[in-house]
C-alpha positions as CSV (number, residue, x, y, z in Angstrom):
1,M,83.4,99.9,109.4
2,R,83.6,97.5,106.4
3,E,86.8,95.5,105.3
4,I,89.5,98.1,103.0
5,V,90.6,96.7,99.8
6,L,93.2,98.7,98.0
7,S,93.3,97.7,93.9
8,P,95.1,99.6,91.3
9,A,93.1,102.5,89.6
10,E,91.6,101.9,86.0
11,I,90.5,104.5,83.5
12,G,86.9,103.8,84.0
13,C,86.7,104.9,87.6
14,A,88.6,108.3,86.6
15,A,85.4,110.3,87.5
16,E,85.0,109.0,91.1
17,L,88.9,109.7,91.7
18,A,88.2,113.3,90.5
19,E,85.0,113.7,92.6
20,I,87.2,112.8,95.8
21,A,89.9,115.0,94.7
22,A,87.3,117.7,94.3
23,S,86.0,117.0,97.7
24,S,89.8,117.5,99.2
25,D,90.9,120.9,100.9
26,F,94.3,119.6,100.1
27,C,95.1,117.2,97.2
28,A,95.8,118.4,93.6
29,K,92.2,118.8,92.1
30,W,92.9,116.8,89.0
31,S,90.1,116.2,86.6
32,G,88.4,112.8,85.5
33,A,91.0,113.6,82.3
34,D,93.8,113.8,84.4
35,F,93.1,111.0,86.0
36,E,92.7,109.0,82.6
37,S,96.2,110.8,81.6
38,E,97.9,109.6,84.5
39,A,96.6,106.1,84.5
40,G,97.9,105.9,80.8
41,N,101.2,106.5,81.6
42,N,103.7,103.5,82.0
43,F,105.5,105.3,85.0
44,V,102.5,106.1,87.0
45,R,100.8,104.0,89.9
46,I,97.3,104.8,91.0
47,Y,95.7,102.8,93.6
48,K,92.0,103.2,94.8
49,A,90.4,102.1,98.3
50,L,87.5,100.5,98.3
51,C,85.0,99.9,101.3
52,G,82.2,97.7,99.5
53,M,81.8,98.8,96.5
54,E,82.6,102.5,97.1
55,T,85.4,103.9,96.1
56,V,86.7,106.3,99.3
57,G,90.4,107.3,98.8
58,F,93.4,107.2,96.1
59,A,96.9,107.4,96.0
60,A,99.0,108.5,93.0
61,F,102.7,108.2,92.7
62,R,105.1,108.9,89.6
63,F,108.6,107.1,89.4
64,C,111.7,107.1,87.3
65,G,114.4,105.0,88.1
66,E,115.4,105.0,91.9
67,E,113.3,108.1,92.3
68,A,109.7,108.5,92.8
69,E,107.1,111.4,93.8
70,L,104.0,111.0,95.4
71,T,101.6,113.5,93.1
72,N,98.3,112.9,94.6
73,F,96.6,111.8,97.6
74,A,93.2,111.9,99.1
75,V,90.7,110.3,101.6
76,K,86.8,110.9,101.6
77,A,86.2,113.0,105.0
78,R,84.3,110.3,106.4
79,Y,86.8,107.9,106.1
80,R,89.8,109.7,107.2
81,R,91.7,108.9,110.6
82,R,90.3,105.1,110.1
83,G,93.7,103.9,108.7
84,V,92.6,104.1,104.9
85,G,95.3,106.9,104.1
86,G,97.7,104.7,105.7
87,M,96.9,101.5,103.6
88,L,97.2,103.8,100.9
89,L,100.5,104.9,102.1
90,A,102.0,101.6,102.5
91,K,100.9,100.2,99.4
92,C,102.8,103.2,97.3
93,I,105.7,102.4,99.4
94,E,105.8,98.8,98.8
95,S,104.8,99.1,94.8
96,A,107.7,101.7,94.3
97,S,110.2,99.2,96.1
98,A,109.3,96.8,93.7
99,E,109.7,98.9,90.8
100,G,113.4,99.8,92.0
101,V,112.8,103.1,94.1
102,R,115.1,104.0,96.7
103,R,113.8,107.7,97.2
104,I,110.1,109.1,97.5
105,T,109.3,112.8,97.8
106,L,106.4,114.4,97.7
107,E,105.2,118.1,98.8
108,V,102.4,118.9,101.5
109,S,100.8,121.8,102.6
110,E,102.3,123.0,106.2
111,A,98.8,123.6,107.0
112,N,98.0,120.0,106.3
113,G,98.8,118.9,110.3
114,A,97.2,115.3,109.4
115,A,98.8,114.6,106.3
116,I,102.3,115.6,107.8
117,A,101.7,113.7,110.8
118,L,100.6,110.7,108.6
119,Y,103.9,110.8,106.4
120,E,105.8,111.1,109.4
121,R,105.0,108.0,110.9
122,F,105.9,106.5,107.5
123,N,109.4,107.8,108.3
124,F,109.0,110.7,105.6
125,K,111.7,113.9,106.8
126,T,111.2,117.3,105.8
127,V,114.1,118.2,103.7
128,S,113.1,122.1,102.2
129,V,110.5,124.2,102.4
130,R,109.3,125.9,99.4
131,K,107.7,129.3,99.9
132,K,104.5,130.5,98.7
133,F,104.1,127.1,96.8
134,Y,100.3,126.7,97.1
135,N,98.3,129.6,95.6
136,N,101.6,132.0,95.9
137,S,100.3,132.3,99.7
138,Q,100.8,128.6,101.6
139,D,104.5,127.1,101.9
140,A,105.1,123.5,101.3
141,L,107.3,121.4,102.8
142,L,109.2,119.0,100.6
143,M,109.4,115.5,102.5
144,L,111.6,112.7,101.4
145,R,111.8,108.7,102.4
146,E,114.5,106.6,101.9
147,I,113.6,102.8,100.9
């Protein structure tokens, strides 16, 4: 695999990010307009992962004071289990810390074992369960990481 490079996502890549989101089973299905809106928010950071010229994943978080929430996160299927998600998550944690964040939360489907394992490797702990959070059927785990 070619080298993966992380960079802040700009408004011009919103359609690419929306395409990745649409193809992922577990992430929020943001549209290009949603990504543009988030990218224009001063309290949001979105990072993308590039392999050559191809955008292969993204991670977005929103912060306020000492708290942040990972709001959306996906990696293209053929790049999963290659460290891309870990690189993106590490970048979000690093960036949040630089912004003065002390706690990061996220919600993840209890059916998404791969994501849960990734978050646990990064010291996220399950602190609550949100019953029927997804489509009024699947539970979500609320996970927290102290920085």
